[in-house]
C-alpha positions in Angstrom: 0.0 0.0 0.1 1.3 3.6 -0.9 0.5 6.6 1.3 -1.0 8.9 -0.7 0.0 11.9 1.1 3.8 10.9 0.4 3.2 11.1 -3.3 5.3 13.7 -5.4 2.5 16.7 -6.0 2.6 15.6 -9.8 1.6 11.8 -9.0 -0.6 13.2 -6.7 -2.2 15.5 -9.5 -2.7 12.7 -12.1 -4.4 10.6 -9.9 -6.9 13.5 -9.0 -7.5 13.9 -12.9 -8.3 10.4 -13.4 -10.5 10.2 -10.4 -12.3 13.2 -11.8 -12.3 11.8 -15.4 -14.4 8.5 -13.7 -17.0 10.2 -11.9 -17.4 13.3 -14.6 -17.9 10.5 -17.3 -19.8 7.9 -15.2 -17.4 5.3 -16.3 -16.0 2.2 -14.4 -12.1 3.7 -15.0 -10.3 6.8 -15.3 -7.0 7.3 -15.7 -4.3 10.3 -16.4 -0.7 9.7 -18.0 2.3 12.6 -17.6 4.7 12.9 -20.7 8.3 14.0 -21.0 7.4 17.4 -20.7 5.1 17.3 -18.0 1.7 17.5 -20.3 -0.8 15.4 -18.9 -3.8 13.2 -20.7 -6.7 12.2 -19.0 -9.4 9.6 -20.2 -12.4 7.4 -18.9 -13.1 3.7 -20.3 -14.4 3.5 -23.9 -17.2 1.0 -24.4 -18.7 1.5 -27.9 -20.2 -1.3 -29.8 -17.0 -1.7 -31.7 -14.4 -0.3 -29.4 -13.4 -1.2 -26.1 -10.6 0.4 -24.2 -9.5 0.8 -20.7 -9.3 4.4 -19.4 -5.3 3.7 -19.1 -5.2 2.7 -22.7 -7.3 5.6 -23.9 -4.9 8.1 -22.3 -1.9 6.4 -23.6 -3.5 6.5 -27.2 -4.6 10.3 -26.4 -0.6 11.1 -25.7 0.6 9.3 -28.5 -1.9 11.4 -31.0 -0.9 14.3 -29.5 3.0 13.9 -30.1 4.4 12.6 -26.7 7.5 10.8 -27.2 7.8 9.4 -23.5 5.5 8.8 -20.5 6.7 9.9 -16.7 4.0 8.2 -15.0 0.2 6.8 -15.2 -2.6 6.3 -12.7 -6.0 4.7 -13.0 -8.6 4.7 -10.5 -10.7 1.7 -10.4 -12.0 -0.7 -8.1 -9.6 -3.5 -9.5 -7.1 -4.8 -7.3 -4.3 -4.8 -9.8 -3.5 -3.1 -13.1 -4.4 -5.1 -16.0 -1.4 -6.3 -18.0 -2.5 -4.9 -21.1 -2.9 -1.5 -19.5 1.0 -1.7 -18.4 1.8 -2.8 -21.8 0.4 0.2 -23.4 2.5 2.4 -20.6 5.4 0.4 -21.5 4.9 0.9 -25.3 5.3 4.4 -24.9 7.1 4.9 -21.2 9.4 1.9 -21.0 9.2 -0.8 -18.3 10.0 1.5 -15.5 7.4 3.7 -16.0 5.1 3.9 -12.5 1.9 3.2 -12.5 -0.2 4.2 -9.6 -3.5 2.4 -8.7 -6.0 4.2 -7.0 -9.2 3.4 -5.4 -12.7 5.2 -6.2 -11.7 7.4 -3.0 -8.1 8.5 -4.7 -6.2 6.6 -2.1 -3.1 4.9 -3.9 -3.3 1.4 -3.0 -0.4 -0.3 -5.3 2.7 1.1 -7.3 3.9 -1.1 -9.9 6.4 -0.7 -13.1 5.1 -1.0 -16.7 7.5 -3.4 -17.3 
């Protein structure tokens, strides 16, 4: 378990943004990523008849579409107990295996921090 109050302010920010995206859009998960320049990309789960993306996959795709070259950190707010392997792979593809992925509960408290690798 990670003490949320001990988080870097920039990591705390992406957790807050992910939580807000989830609540605002009424989706199961919210996510945010921060690129190498400090820009953030925020997304929720996408569930269309022809397209299904997790919130974290959507946030990574938004970063790529906006020209990000790398990621510094990623966060997902979910009821899940662990970060999905496909989500970690998406973060790893852009950020590399050492990129931290924070998993927070619906209350915004970070429960787990893993690497994308």
